[in-house]
NUKELUM-963561 format. One line per field, with one value per residue (C-alpha): z, y negated, x; residue number from 1. Coordinates in steps of 0.02 Angstrom, whole numbers, plus 32768, in hexadecimal, padded with zeros to 4 digits. Each point is the difference from the previous one (the first is absolute). Example, Ala and Ser with C-alpha at 12.3 -4.5 7.8 and 13.67 -1.06 7.14 Angstrom:
BEGIN
c3 <- [8186_7FDF]
c2 <- [80E1_7F54]
c1 <- [8267_8045]
dovex <- [1_2]
END
This chain:
BEGIN
c3 <- [8000_7FCD_805F_7FC9_8086_801E_806D_8023_8059_8096_80AB_805D_7F8C_805A_7F5B_7FB7_809D_7FFC_7F45_8006_8097_7FA7_7F64_806C_8050_7F54_7FC8_809A_8024_7F4E_8021_7F79_7F51_803B_7FBE_800A_7F8D_805A_7F96_8040_7FAE_800B_7FE7_7F87_7F7A_7F55_7FA0_8041_8032_8027_8053_8049_8084_802B_8085_8018_8023_7FF2_7F95_800D_7F73_8010_7F8F_7FF8_7FBF_802B_8087_8017_80AE_804C_805E_7F60_7F9F_8082_8006_7F46_7FF9_7FF4_8014_7FFE_7F41_7FFA_807F_7F98_7F65_8058_803C_7F5A_7FEB_80AC_7FD8_7F5A_8059_8072_7F68_7FA8_8099_8005_7F47_800C_80A3_7FE1_80BA_8041_8083_8027_80B7_801B_809B_8042_7FB5_7FDA_7F4C_7FC9_8040_7FAF_7F5A_8012_8022_7F5F_7F9F_8046_7FD0_7F50_7FED_804F_808B_80AB_8090_80B9_8063_8099_8065_803E_8033_7FEA_7F80_8046_80A7_7FB6_7FA0_8085_8011_7F46_7FC0_7FDA_7F44_8019_8084_7F89_7F73_8074_8043_7F4E_7FDF_8095_7FCF_7F5B_8066_802E_7F8D_8015_7FA8_8071_8097_8094_8081_809B_8089_8085_8020_8027_7F4F_7FB2_8069_7FD1_7F46_800A_805D_7FC0_7F50_7FAA_8064_8007_8049_7FB0_7FF5_7F96_8079_807D_809A_8001_8078_7FC8_802E_806D_7FB7_8078_800B_8071_808A_7FFA_8058_80AA_8034_8035_802C_807B_806B_7FA1_7F47_7FAE_7F4D_7F71_7F50_7F86_7F5A_801C_7FD0_8059_8016_8063_807F_7FF0_8057_809F_7FED_800A_8093_805B_7FDC_8046_8099_801B_7FF7_8086_806B_7FF5_7F6B_806E_7F64_7F5A_7F6F_7F69_7F5A_7F61_7F73_7F4B_802C_7F99_8064_7F9D_8036_807A_8073_8006_802A_8089_804A_7FFA_8096_8066_7FBB_7FAC_7F4B_7FA4_7F47_7FC0_8001_7FCE_806E_803A_803B_8064_8078_804E_8011_8059_8076_803C_8026_80AA_7FAA_7F50_7FE4_7F6C_800D_7F52_7FEB_7F9C_7FBF_7F9D_806A_8046_7FEB_806C_80A5_7FEB_7FC1_809A_8077_7FA4_801D_80BB_800A_8043_7F84_8024_7F74_7FD5_800A_7F4A_7FBB_7FB5_8065_809D_7FD4_8008_80A3_804F_7FCA_804D_80A3_7FE9_801F_8076_7F73_7F97_802C_7FC0_7FC6_801A_809B_7FFD_80BD_8012_7F78_8055_80A3_7FA5_7FB6_80AF_803C_7F6D_7FC7_8021_802B_7FC9_7F79_803F_7FAA_7FDD_7FA1_7F93_7FE3_7FD1_7F81_7FB5_7FF5_7FD0_7F9D_7FB7_7F43_7FF4_8048_7FB3_7F52_7FFC_801F_7F77_7F84_8029_7FE8_7F5C_7FBD_801E_7FD1_7F49]
c2 <- [8000_7F58_7F61_7F4E_7F7A_7F4B_7FC5_7F57_7FFC_7F8B_801E_7FC4_805B_8093_8045_8013_8057_807E_8023_8015_8072_8067_8010_803A_8081_8041_800A_8061_806E_802E_7FE9_807D_7FB9_7F50_7F71_7F43_7F70_7F58_7F64_7F62_7F5D_7F81_7F47_7FC7_7F7C_8024_80A3_8087_80A4_80AD_8078_80AD_8055_80B8_807C_80B8_7FE7_7F47_7F68_7F43_7F8B_7F4C_7F8A_7F4F_7F77_7F53_8019_7F66_7FB5_803D_7F5D_7F9B_807C_7FFE_7F42_7FF4_8096_7FEF_80BA_80AA_800B_7F70_8059_80A0_7F9E_7FAF_80AA_8058_8022_804F_806D_802F_8030_8075_8046_8022_8060_8065_802A_8036_8061_804D_8011_806D_7F7E_7F48_7FDA_7F47_7FB8_7F65_7F8A_7F61_7FC2_807C_809A_7FB4_7FF6_80B8_802A_7FA8_805A_80A8_7FDC_7FCE_80A2_806B_804A_8030_7F8A_8018_7F5E_7FFE_7F6D_7F98_7F58_7FC0_7F74_7FA4_7FF6_7FD5_7F6C_7FC0_7F5D_7FD4_7F84_8034_8019_8066_806F_8023_8034_806E_8051_8024_8048_8075_8033_8041_8091_8034_8094_80A4_805B_7FBE_805F_7F93_801C_7F92_7FF5_7FE8_800C_7F47_7FD8_806D_7FAD_7F51_802A_804C_7F6C_7F6A_802F_808A_7FED_80BA_80A4_8055_80BD_8039_7FD7_803D_7FB1_8017_7F94_7FBE_806F_7FE1_803C_8070_7F8A_7F8F_8084_8022_7FA0_7FB0_7F6D_7F64_7F90_7F72_7FA4_7F5F_8025_7FEE_8041_7FD2_8048_7FAE_7FAC_7F46_7FF5_7FC1_80AB_8037_7F78_7FA8_7F6A_8069_801C_7F44_7FED_808C_7FB1_7F57_8053_8060_7F5D_7FB4_8097_7FE1_8074_8097_806E_7FFF_800B_805B_7FFA_8062_7FAE_7FC9_7F47_7F9B_7FA1_7F62_800A_7F78_8086_8058_7F60_7FD3_80AF_8028_7F8D_8072_80B0_8067_802A_8098_8026_8092_80AB_80B4_8073_8062_7F60_7FD4_808E_7FA1_7F64_805A_8057_7F5A_7FB6_8009_7FF4_7FEA_7F9E_8003_7F6E_8014_7FC5_809F_8092_8096_805C_7FAF_806C_7F93_8026_80BD_7FFC_7F9D_807A_8092_7FAA_7FF9_7F48_7FCC_7FA6_7F8B_7FF5_7F9C_8062_7FD9_8073_80AD_8042_7FE3_80A3_805A_7FA9_803E_80B3_7FED_7FC1_7F50_7FA5_7F85_7FBC_7FCE_7F4E_7F60_7F7A_7F6B_7FC2_7FE1_7FFC_80AC_804B_7FB9_8051_80A5_7FF1_7FE3_809F_806D_7FC4_8077_808E_80B4_805C_80AE_808F_8059_7F65_7FFE_80BB_7FEE_7F78_8072_8095_7FAB_7F69_8036_7FFA_80BF_8002_7F62_8019_80B5_7FBF_7F7E_8084_806A_7F6D_7FCB_80B2_8010_7F4F_802B]
c1 <- [8000_8048_7FD2_8023_8000_8031_808F_804E_80A5_8007_804B_7F65_7F86_7FB0_7FBE_80AE_803F_7F71_800F_80BD_7FF2_7F7A_806B_8091_7F8E_7FCA_80B5_803B_7F6A_7FD7_7F45_7FD5_7FF9_7FD7_806C_7FF3_802A_8004_7FED_8055_7FCA_808E_7FE1_8086_8000_8049_8002_7F8D_8053_7FBD_807B_7FE9_806A_7FE7_8033_7FD4_7F47_7FD7_8021_7FF8_7FD2_8039_7F9F_8046_7F8E_7FC3_7F7C_7F91_7FF7_7F5C_7FDD_8010_7F96_7F76_8003_7FD8_7F8B_7F44_7FEA_8054_8003_807D_806F_7FFA_8032_8095_803E_7FE4_80BB_800A_7F6A_8051_80A1_7F9F_7FA4_80A5_803D_7F5F_800B_80B6_7FF0_7F54_7FD6_7F73_7FD7_801F_8024_7FDE_8054_7FA9_7F7E_8063_8014_8087_7FA2_7F65_805F_802E_7F49_7FCB_8089_7FC8_7F4C_8033_8063_7F78_806D_7FB3_8028_8024_8009_8072_7FBF_8094_7FBB_7F4E_800B_7F69_805A_80AA_7FB8_7F87_8060_7FF5_7F7E_7F4D_8019_809E_7FAF_7F70_8076_8067_7F62_7FC8_80AC_7FF3_7F50_8046_8044_7F4F_7FE1_7FA3_808D_8089_8040_8037_8088_7FF7_8085_7F7A_7F45_8004_8039_7F7B_7F78_803C_8002_7F52_7FB5_8061_8035_7F9D_7F61_7FDA_803E_8098_7FF1_8093_808B_8082_804F_80BD_8065_80A8_8094_8098_80A6_8061_8094_7F98_7FFB_80BB_808A_8015_7F95_8061_7F6C_800D_7F80_8020_7FE2_7F55_7FFA_7F8C_8008_7F88_7FE2_7FE6_7F48_7F66_7FAF_8099_7FD5_80A7_7FB0_8001_80BB_801D_7F89_805B_80A9_7FC8_7FB3_80A1_8062_7F90_8028_80BA_801D_7FEA_8001_805C_7F87_8048_7FA2_8024_7FA0_8003_7FF7_807C_8083_7FD5_7F4A_7FC8_7FB5_80A8_805D_7F85_7FF3_80B9_8018_7F90_801E_8087_7FD6_8044_7FF3_7F9A_8051_7FE2_7F9B_8098_8053_7F64_802A_8091_7F94_7F73_8079_8047_7F55_7FAB_7F57_7FBD_7F60_7F86_7F86_7FB0_7F4D_7FE1_8068_7FC4_807F_809F_809C_8072_7FAB_8004_80B4_8034_7FAB_8050_80A8_7FDB_7FCC_7F55_7F90_7F6E_7F81_7F65_7F5E_7FD2_8087_7FE9_8092_7F98_7FA7_80A7_802F_7F5E_8027_80AD_7FB5_8046_7F5C_8056_806C_7F69_7FCC_7FB2_807B_7F8C_805B_80BC_8003_7FB0_806E_809B_7FC9_7FE9_80AE_8047_7FA9_8035_80AB_808F_7F8B_8013_7FA0_7FD3_805A_7F5C_7FC3_809C_7FF0_7F49_802D_8084_7F8B_7F5C_803C_80A6_8018_7FF9_7F50_7FB6_8048_7FC9_7F4E_8017_803C_7F67_7F89_804F_8001_7F46_7FCB_7FDF]
dovex <- [1_2_3_4_5_6_7_8_9_10_11_12_13_14_15_16_17_18_19_20_21_22_23_24_25_26_27_28_29_30_31_32_33_34_35_36_37_38_39_40_41_42_43_44_45_46_47_48_49_50_51_52_53_54_55_56_57_58_59_60_61_62_63_64_65_66_67_68_69_70_71_72_73_74_75_76_77_78_79_80_81_82_83_84_85_86_87_88_89_90_91_92_93_94_95_96_97_98_99_100_101_102_103_104_105_106_107_108_109_110_111_112_113_114_115_116_117_118_119_120_121_122_123_124_125_126_127_128_129_130_131_132_133_134_135_136_137_138_139_140_141_142_143_144_145_146_147_148_149_150_151_152_153_154_155_156_157_158_159_160_161_162_163_164_165_166_167_168_169_170_171_172_173_174_175_176_177_178_179_180_181_182_183_184_185_186_187_188_189_190_191_192_193_194_195_196_197_198_199_200_201_202_203_204_205_206_207_208_209_210_211_212_213_214_215_216_217_218_219_220_221_222_223_224_225_226_227_228_229_230_231_232_233_234_235_236_237_238_239_240_241_242_243_244_245_246_247_248_249_250_251_252_253_254_255_256_257_258_259_260_261_262_263_264_265_266_267_268_269_270_271_272_273_274_275_276_277_278_279_280_281_282_283_284_285_286_287_288_289_290_291_292_293_294_295_296_297_298_299_300_301_302_303_304_305_306_307_308_309_310_311_312_313_314_315_316_317_318_319_320_321_322_323_324_325_326_327_328_329_330_331_332_333_334_335_336_337_338_339_340_341_342_343_344_345_346_347_348_349_350_351_352_353_354_355_356_357_358_359_360_361_362_363_364_365_366_367_368_369_370_371_372_373_374_375_376_377_378]
END
């Protein structure tokens, strides 16, 4: 069975980490006759290129072309048809990959404009689609203007199809999509939480009672406003803690310049390099307004570092199963969160919790479920 999927390489992109990890699993485990081709659309002016790189089981296609800026496109758009026209070359690149690879199935990761382009390409080529829900677009774009939100909602509704099979990382995500996006129950679906690679549970923890860790894209849905509130509150309390943030925020950005006086910023890094970061933290916090899942928190706990998460995160379902109810809170009050940090920071993660993460959420278990779902989706 051949699967074609989308990928976009970025250190803070959870989708890329999951797809790369899944491809590595396919390569090492064999996974029967299943193979994957991942298509990476690269924004590059000039001559378009289309290059393929292969290994034993999988391949990656890198398509370089001029990708229009989505904010500028949406600003000029009167509707979704204009957006489709502007991204016609991207859709054509995906179509070319489909025609050359002849996949049995298209695995669409996410619902933003590039996954949407892959969906349209799959529909034009008549290939079955499985949608792996990473991020609810209606939530991700909630801070855009009214016209933009309407276009993005219409974009996400394009994924509503009786012939599509859906994979959700949490029941919370499925419920939100049913109620706030599609407006009806989804029956052809599976719930598969995101995995934790085994390297997170290896090594010795070096955490301190001073370091607070945050790993996040710098976007509104991640509740970055809370990070600044926390930093200012910490300053008022004599900088009792050191706040460490790994993010994609550019050093020239005004937010970076202002915040760098209160926190320590680190550039994005690969998943494997996150292990050392987690192990030096006394606690990791995830204040996101909403997350379909939230890999960071579970990775931190697997590394032996306590994690405090907002209740509107899919990973809260996993925390409850692990008995970590006390680390699920509301991030409305900086004062109460700060008190929680004081109570939790530097604490121990029980060995049975780490073992349960390894056994129940390791890549061997989660990806075996994913292979089974994909094999039976068509």
